[in-house]
C-alpha angles and dihedrals in degrees: 000000000000089000090054091050092050090050090051092050092051091049089051091052091050097044124018096024093050090053095043100035094122091048092053091049091050092049093045094051101032103036131232130299107176117176094205134058111198122197113196142153123280089234110136091223094061114066109172095198089057094045093051095033090232125177123221111286096024100096134033101214128201116185127186139148108299094353092269126176109193119210115276092233095055116101110234134179090217109049095169093119092053091047092052091049092050092049094047095048103034102032107025092030096215116194099211134038111195121190112200125192124186147207121273093015112184092206091056090048089052091052092052100039106023133249137216116241133084099229099043090044093052091049096046091052087078085074095056096102091050092046092051091053091053095046090048087064090060095245121154140174119000092355092056091045094053095042092050090049087057095040090051089060091050091049093050091051090052091048091053088065090059088073108088095213091053096044090051093052092047092050091049092051093244097113134042124203116207136178126212140174130204127204110214094196098050100022088230119154121211124194123206117242126212089264090060093250120127121232127191118250111229109247091228136033092236 
């Protein structure tokens, strides 16, 4: 594996870095000023910078298991998500926070079917209210998986508003919260509407 990483680094130096050398120098000397914070899953199949074709410095990305945002008033032993939110909103002053779920999420499967492991289990428990709403509808199997992937995004958006510094910015019109969902198999992107429904984004502007 180290050899593969070294090969990847060398390819980066010969390709992307050569093209974007000035951009890296500007970012390194002048700092970052992304307009978007993107919260996505740690899943290796879902790379938000690839999906949104983003250049370095354009997105402040937070990745965790199942793209979860816990409530701001819940005591947690791992407040890294809250710290990233605070930094993005109060220091970087992002204008958009986008929470993106995805198809075939292992964290969602763990929430529905159980998983061994103290730390993953503790983290996934944040999804329990969303899971209970899905199961109360009598959904099972793939239907439950997909619906919980969507409901998890809705829950995280609601939880974002439990942070005072986020709620204040949203009320003042300085911050937009947006939900999204990505299909790994078809590469389709869905955006959440105000009703909570998800609608596919056309792959071209035509």
